[in-house]
C-alpha positions in Angstrom: 0.2 0.1 -0.2 3.0 2.6 1.0 4.5 1.8 -2.3 1.5 2.4 -4.5 0.9 5.4 -2.5 4.4 6.8 -2.7 4.5 6.1 -6.5 1.2 7.8 -7.1 2.3 10.9 -5.3 5.7 11.0 -6.9 4.6 10.4 -10.1 6.7 7.2 -10.7 5.5 4.7 -13.4 3.2 2.0 -12.2 4.4 -0.8 -10.1 5.5 -4.1 -12.0 6.2 -6.5 -9.5 5.3 -7.6 -5.9 8.3 -7.4 -3.2 9.7 -9.3 -0.5 12.1 -8.3 1.7 15.0 -10.1 3.4 16.6 -8.1 6.3 20.3 -7.9 7.5 21.7 -10.9 5.6 25.6 -10.9 6.4 28.0 -10.8 3.4 31.3 -11.6 4.6 34.2 -10.1 2.6 37.8 -11.1 1.9 38.8 -10.3 6.1 35.7 -12.1 7.3 33.9 -8.5 8.2 30.2 -9.0 7.8 28.4 -6.1 6.0 24.4 -6.1 6.9 22.7 -6.2 3.6 19.2 -5.9 2.9 17.5 -7.8 -0.1 14.2 -6.8 -2.1 13.2 -9.6 -4.4 10.4 -8.8 -7.2 8.0 -11.1 -8.1 8.6 -12.4 -11.2 12.1 -12.8 -10.1 14.1 -12.9 -13.5 15.4 -9.4 -13.3 18.7 -7.6 -12.8 19.9 -6.4 -9.9 20.4 -2.5 -8.8 22.7 -2.0 -5.9 23.2 0.5 -3.4 26.1 1.0 -0.8 25.6 3.4 1.9 26.8 4.4 5.6 23.4 6.3 6.2 21.7 3.1 7.1 18.7 1.2 5.3 15.8 1.9 6.7 13.5 4.9 6.6 14.1 6.7 3.1 16.4 3.9 1.9 13.7 1.3 2.7 11.3 2.8 0.5 13.5 3.5 -2.2 14.3 -0.1 -2.2 10.7 -1.0 -2.3 10.2 1.6 -5.1 13.0 0.3 -7.4 12.1 -3.2 -6.5 8.2 -2.9 -7.7 10.0 -1.5 -10.7 11.1 -4.8 -11.8 14.6 -5.2 -9.8 16.2 -6.9 -7.5 17.7 -4.5 -5.1 20.6 -5.0 -2.6 21.2 -2.2 -0.2 24.3 -2.6 2.1 25.6 -0.8 4.8 29.2 0.3 4.3 31.3 -1.4 6.9 31.4 0.3 10.4 28.0 1.7 9.8 24.6 0.2 11.0 25.2 -2.9 12.1 28.1 -3.8 9.4 31.3 -4.9 11.2 34.8 -2.9 10.7 35.6 0.7 11.0 34.3 3.1 9.1 37.4 5.0 7.2 35.7 6.8 4.4 36.9 5.8 0.9 39.6 3.3 2.3 37.4 0.1 2.2 35.1 0.7 -0.7 36.8 -1.0 -3.5 37.5 -4.2 -1.9 34.0 -4.5 -0.2 32.7 -3.7 -3.4 34.1 -6.1 -5.3 33.4 -8.7 -2.8 29.8 -8.1 -2.5 29.7 -8.4 -6.5 31.1 -11.7 -6.0 28.8 -12.6 -3.4 25.8 -11.5 -5.8 27.1 -14.1 -8.5 26.6 -16.8 -6.0 23.1 -16.0 -5.6 20.6 -18.2 -7.5 18.2 -14.7 -8.7 21.3 -13.1 -9.9 21.3 -12.7 -13.8 24.7 -11.7 -14.3 24.1 -8.1 -14.6 23.6 -5.3 -12.6 23.6 -1.3 -12.1 24.5 1.0 -9.5 22.2 4.1 -7.9 23.1 6.5 -5.1 23.6 9.7 -4.4 26.7 11.5 -2.4 28.7 9.1 -0.5 26.5 6.2 -2.3 28.1 7.3 -5.6 31.9 7.5 -3.9 31.5 3.7 -3.7 30.2 3.6 -7.0 33.2 4.6 -8.5 35.6 2.7 -6.1 34.0 -0.3 -7.8 33.0 0.8 -11.7 36.2 0.1 -13.4 36.9 -3.3 -12.1 33.0 -4.6 -12.7 33.8 -5.3 -16.0 30.8 -5.7 -18.3 28.4 -7.1 -16.0 28.3 -3.4 -14.6 25.3 -2.2 -17.2 24.1 1.5 -15.8 25.2 3.7 -12.9 22.9 6.3 -11.7 25.6 9.0 -10.0 23.9 11.9 -8.3 25.6 14.7 -6.7 28.9 13.1 -6.1 32.2 12.4 -8.1 35.1 9.9 -8.5 37.1 11.8 -6.0 36.3 14.0 -3.2 39.8 15.3 -2.4 39.4 18.6 -4.3 36.3 19.3 -2.8 37.6 18.9 0.6 40.6 21.1 0.1 38.8 23.4 -2.4 41.3 26.0 -3.7 44.0 24.4 -1.7 41.8 25.7 1.5 39.7 23.3 3.5 35.9 23.1 3.4 35.4 23.2 7.2 31.5 23.5 7.2 31.1 20.5 4.4 33.3 17.9 6.6 32.7 19.0 9.6 28.9 18.9 9.3 29.1 15.8 7.4 31.5 14.0 10.3 28.9 15.4 12.8 25.7 14.0 10.6 27.6 10.4 10.9 28.5 10.6 14.5 24.4 11.6 15.4 23.7 8.3 13.8 25.0 6.7 16.9 22.8 8.7 19.4 19.3 7.8 20.3 16.5 9.6 18.2 15.2 12.1 20.5 18.2 13.2 21.9 19.4 14.5 18.1 15.8 15.8 17.4 16.7 17.9 20.6 19.8 19.1 19.3 18.3 19.7 15.9 15.5 21.8 17.4 18.1 24.0 19.4 19.7 24.7 16.2 23.0 22.4 17.2 25.0 25.2 19.0 27.8 22.4 19.4 28.2 22.3 16.0 28.4 26.2 15.3 30.5 26.5 18.5 33.1 23.9 16.6 32.8 25.9 13.7 34.2 29.0 15.3 36.9 27.0 17.2 40.6 26.9 16.9 42.6 24.8 16.8 40.3 22.9 14.4 42.0 19.4 15.8 39.7 19.9 18.6 36.8 21.2 16.4 35.4 17.3 16.2 35.5 16.7 19.8 33.2 20.0 20.6 30.9 19.4 18.1 30.0 15.5 18.8 31.7 14.7 22.0 34.5 12.5 20.6 37.6 12.6 18.4 36.8 11.4 14.9 39.9 9.9 13.3 39.2 10.8 9.6 38.7 14.4 10.6 41.9 14.5 12.1 43.5 12.3 9.1 42.2 15.1 6.9 43.4 18.1 8.7 46.9 16.1 8.8 47.1 15.3 5.2 46.3 18.4 3.6 48.9 19.5 1.1 48.6 18.5 -2.5 51.2 15.8 -2.5 49.7 13.8 0.6 49.9 10.2 0.1 47.0 9.3 2.1 44.6 10.0 -0.9 46.1 7.7 -3.4 44.0 4.9 -2.2 40.9 7.2 -1.4 40.2 8.4 -4.8 39.1 6.8 -7.9 39.4 9.2 -10.9 42.6 7.5 -12.3 40.9 4.7 -14.2 37.4 6.2 -15.0 38.1 5.9 -19.0 38.1 2.2 -18.1 34.4 2.1 -17.1 32.2 0.2 -19.3 28.7 1.3 -18.6 26.8 4.4 -19.4 26.4 6.7 -16.6 23.8 9.3 -15.8 24.7 12.4 -13.7 22.4 14.4 -12.0 23.6 17.6 -10.2 22.7 21.3 -9.0 24.0 24.5 -9.6 25.1 24.9 -5.9 25.9 21.3 -5.1 29.3 21.3 -3.2 30.9 18.4 -5.5 29.7 20.2 -8.7 33.2 21.0 -10.3 34.5 17.3 -9.7 31.5 15.9 -11.0 31.7 18.1 -14.3 35.5 16.8 -14.5 34.2 13.1 -14.5 31.9 13.7 -17.2 34.3 15.3 -19.4 36.4 12.4 -18.7 33.7 9.8 -19.6 32.7 11.7 -23.0 36.7 11.8 -24.1 36.6 8.2 -23.4 33.5 7.7 -25.6 31.4 6.4 -22.4 27.9 7.0 -23.2 26.6 9.3 -20.1 24.1 12.1 -19.7 23.9 15.3 -17.6 21.1 16.8 -15.9 22.0 20.0 -13.8 19.1 21.9 -11.9 18.6 24.8 -9.8 19.4 22.5 -6.4 21.8 22.4 -3.4 23.0 19.2 -2.7 19.7 17.7 -0.6 17.1 19.4 -2.5 14.0 17.6 -2.3 13.8 18.5 -6.4 17.3 16.9 -7.1 16.3 13.6 -5.4 12.8 13.3 -7.0 14.2 14.0 -10.6 17.3 11.7 -9.8 14.9 8.9 -9.1 12.5 9.5 -12.1 15.5 10.1 -14.8 17.5 7.1 -12.8 14.7 4.7 -13.2 14.3 5.4 -16.8 18.2 4.9 -17.4 18.0 1.7 -15.6 15.5 0.5 -17.9 17.1 1.7 -21.0 20.8 0.1 -20.5 20.4 -2.3 -17.8 16.8 -4.0 -18.1 16.5 -3.1 -22.1 13.2 -2.1 -21.9 13.2 1.0 -23.9 15.8 1.4 -26.8 18.5 3.8 -26.8 17.7 6.6 -28.8 13.6 5.4 -28.8 12.2 9.4 -28.5 8.7 10.1 -29.2 7.9 12.1 -32.4 8.2 15.7 -31.4 9.7 14.6 -28.1 12.0 16.9 -26.2 13.4 17.5 -23.0 11.1 18.7 -19.9 12.0 19.2 -16.4 11.4 15.5 -14.6 11.2 14.1 -18.1 12.5 10.6 -19.1 16.4 10.3 -19.3 16.0 8.7 -22.5 13.9 11.6 -24.1 16.7 13.8 -23.2 19.4 15.4 -24.9 23.1 14.2 -23.5 23.3 17.8 -21.3 20.2 19.1 -19.9 20.4 22.4 -17.8 18.4 24.5 -15.8 19.1 28.5 -16.6 18.4 30.6 -13.6 17.6 34.1 -13.2 14.4 35.8 -14.7 13.6 34.3 -18.0 15.5 31.3 -17.7 14.2 27.9 -17.5 15.5 24.2 -19.0 18.2 24.0 -22.0 18.9 21.5 -24.0 23.0 20.8 -25.0 25.1 18.8 -27.2 27.6 18.8 -24.3 29.6 20.5 -21.5 30.6 22.9 -21.5 28.7 24.5 -24.7 30.4 26.4 -27.3 30.7 29.8 -26.4 32.7 33.1 -25.9 34.3 34.6 -23.1 32.5 38.1 -21.9 35.1 40.2 -20.0 34.3 42.2 -17.2 36.9 44.3 -15.4 36.9 45.6 -12.2 37.5 49.5 -12.2 38.1 52.5 -9.3 34.7 53.7 -7.8 33.6 50.1 -7.3 32.6 49.5 -10.8 32.2 46.7 -13.2 32.6 47.2 -17.1 33.7 45.5 -19.8 36.4 48.2 -21.3 39.8 47.7 -19.6 41.2 49.5 -16.7 42.4 53.0 -17.0 45.6 53.8 -14.4 43.9 53.9 -11.1 44.9 53.3 -7.4 44.3 50.1 -5.9 41.5 49.3 -3.5 42.3 48.3 -0.2 40.9 46.3 2.8 41.8 44.8 6.1 41.2 41.3 6.6 41.3 40.1 10.3 41.0 36.0 10.7 39.5 36.8 14.2 36.6 38.3 12.8 36.5 36.6 9.4 34.2 37.3 6.6 31.2 35.0 7.0 29.8 33.0 4.1 26.2 33.2 2.8 24.4 30.5 1.0 26.5 29.1 -1.9 27.2 25.4 -2.0 26.9 23.8 1.1 26.2 20.1 2.5 22.8 21.7 4.6 20.2 22.3 2.0 18.5 24.9 4.1 21.5 27.1 4.4 22.8 26.5 0.7 21.6 28.1 -2.6 21.2 31.9 -3.5 21.1 34.4 -0.6 20.5 37.9 -0.6 24.3 38.8 0.1 23.3 42.6 1.3 24.7 42.3 5.0 28.1 40.9 3.8 28.6 43.3 1.2 28.2 45.9 3.8 31.3 44.9 5.7 34.5 47.0 5.8 36.4 43.7 4.5 34.3 42.8 1.4 34.9 44.9 -1.9 32.6 45.1 -4.5 32.4 45.9 -8.3 28.6 46.6 -10.0 27.9 47.3 -13.5 25.3 49.7 -14.9 21.8 48.2 -15.2 22.0 46.2 -18.5 20.0 47.2 -21.3 19.2 44.0 -22.7 19.4 40.3 -21.2 22.9 38.5 -20.6 22.6 34.5 -20.7 25.9 33.0 -19.2 26.5 29.2 -19.7 29.6 27.1 -18.7 32.4 27.7 -16.6 33.4 31.1 -15.1 36.9 32.1 -13.9 38.5 35.4 -12.5 42.0 36.7 -12.7 42.3 39.1 -9.7 45.6 40.9 -9.2 46.4 41.4 -5.4 49.1 42.8 -3.4 49.2 41.8 0.5 51.5 42.5 3.5 51.2 38.8 4.3 52.5 36.0 2.5 49.4 33.6 3.2 46.1 34.8 2.4 43.0 33.5 0.6 41.3 35.4 -2.1 37.6 34.8 -2.4 35.3 35.9 -5.4 31.7 35.8 -5.7 29.3 36.5 -9.0 25.8 38.1 -7.9 22.6 39.1 -9.7 21.4 42.5 -8.2 17.8 42.9 -9.0 15.8 46.2 -9.4 15.1 46.5 -5.4 19.1 46.1 -4.8 19.0 42.8 -3.7 22.2 41.0 -4.3 21.9 37.2 -5.1 24.9 35.0 -5.5 25.1 33.1 -8.3 28.7 31.6 -8.1 31.7 32.0 -6.4 35.5 30.3 -5.9 38.5 30.6 -3.1 42.1 30.2 -4.0 44.6 30.0 -1.0 47.9 31.3 -1.5 51.3 31.0 0.5 54.9 32.0 -0.4 55.7 31.1 -4.1 52.6 29.6 -5.2 52.2 32.0 -7.9 54.6 34.6 -9.0 55.1 37.9 -7.8 55.6 40.8 -10.2 58.2 43.7 -9.7 55.3 46.0 -7.9 55.0 42.8 -5.6 51.2 42.1 -6.9 50.4 38.4 -7.5 47.9 37.5 -10.4 45.3 34.8 -8.6 43.5 32.7 -11.0 40.3 31.9 -9.3 37.9 29.3 -11.0 34.6 29.5 -9.6 31.8 27.5 -10.0 30.1 26.8 -13.4 27.2 28.6 -13.8 23.9 28.6 -16.4 22.3 32.2 -15.5 20.2 34.8 -17.2 20.7 38.2 -16.1 17.7 40.3 -17.2 17.6 43.8 -18.4 17.4 46.4 -15.9 19.5 43.9 -13.3 23.3 44.3 -12.8 26.3 42.1 -12.3 28.1 42.3 -9.1 31.9 41.0 -8.1 32.8 40.8 -4.5 36.1 40.3 -3.6 37.3 39.0 -0.1 39.9 37.5 2.0 37.5 34.0 3.1 34.1 33.0 3.5 34.0 31.4 6.7 33.0 28.7 8.0 32.5 27.4 4.5 36.1 27.8 4.0 38.3 27.5 7.1 39.8 30.8 7.8 43.3 31.5 6.7 45.2 32.4 10.1 48.1 34.5 7.9 50.9 32.7 9.8 51.3 29.4 7.7 50.9 27.2 10.8 49.5 23.7 10.0 46.0 23.3 9.4 44.7 21.5 12.2 47.1 23.4 15.1 47.4 26.9 13.9 45.9 29.3 16.9 47.9 32.5 15.8 45.9 34.9 13.9 47.4 37.7 11.9 45.5 40.6 10.2 46.6 42.1 7.2 45.8 44.9 4.5 45.3 43.6 1.0 45.0 45.7 -2.1 43.2 44.9 -5.3 44.6 46.1 -8.3 43.0 47.4 -11.9 45.0 49.2 -13.8 46.4 48.4 -17.5 49.3 46.6 -16.3 47.1 44.6 -13.8 43.7 44.1 -15.0 41.5 42.0 -12.8 38.8 40.7 -14.6 36.3 38.0 -14.5 35.6 35.8 -17.4 31.8 34.9 -18.1 31.1 32.3 -20.8 28.1 33.7 -23.4 26.9 32.1 -26.3 
């Protein structure tokens, strides 16, 4: 009854099969650890398998997902990663997922109901475990549905070579919260998670996990220690080196304000270059948006039907069929994106990034932003104080309620935030593709961060963040010219946005965005143990020799 009700409410295809659930099957892997596994069997049982491995438990939403997918005509195997929800061993993010995934595949091969074909489905960490297994699964793996995820989290963890503090500590707290009683967790959420808020503001960072959760979290400590680009720690915890060996068609679903979007788009580019069938949908979503998850389920079922079950031939598009929000994956263009802003909407693209030119918007004195190159001018100055770090507002965050577009006027009113604003646009400006900035900075400190954010300012003066990026500097990371200025390349999140006529473009330049990124103490002390905070002046240059600029992709 619940499955039929959910199928109707979510507007999913009608159920094809009755479902029988077998819970807590102990799947033993090579080191003897049992991994607790639930099997949803359809009747009739001659069906391929969908494997979902997760650290987030097998009850609640996962149980509903298992029943919905099984009722659609698949064996569904949902397994708790080691060290979580009854599975043995210790949870160490990413480390055991390849071996445990391969051993689970061996277990599948020994089951009488296994047909020799399987697919994988999942969001976030459930996607990381897909990539851990995918290159070695061979032609038995017929389809993947990878939602807000990527083959590597190293670059997302240390975005711009800073540290994604809010994401990492919030995730660590979420995992630990799964071990506490339900009522205690609800009370902490109702209180607004004051322990987590205190931990995000605390130094040294090596104590933040204990403040947030009451215990020391080993992987959080490891990530603080192994943060340099050459750290060997990550070699066995990323799965991007073998992407081109994956045989299965891949459906990717993401959002413009998702924490893993740049890494997921890098995966998409590798798959396309290798000739691996893939499809990409990017919507107006954050990491946990309900619309994202619903679209992923609808398009994911269609993708599995097409490539795993063979129920619909590839390319079977109805006459006059075209992409629609939440429409069938087999009806879609190779890339489907939602263009934000006034007059946007869904667009079909031949690939990502689409062909485009570059619209250059230069920083000028008097807080101006114009297409023309700058004239000789005096630099703008601001003082960044890590004891009172520039706060982050919205953008790509783990928690959906705090993520996405927000009015940036409160942060733009601070003296440590420079803004550059265009005149009102006389015609709409549609921007679709990668965005990057080049900012010339002179600083009295050698250790600093440069954060750049693009905003859409509406006629009421509200400043809505569109995309942003941060880069961390240390001595000799980038060359310094004779004037002491450093040209800082800042990749921003990719974008699909339409700036309406009458709106203005705004670029923010700041020294950080805390707690989304860990504050830069200005001293060069190690990430986990830094406690000394040094404030310092920064200059942003905009003259013919130092043309600070933001490049926007336009058709």
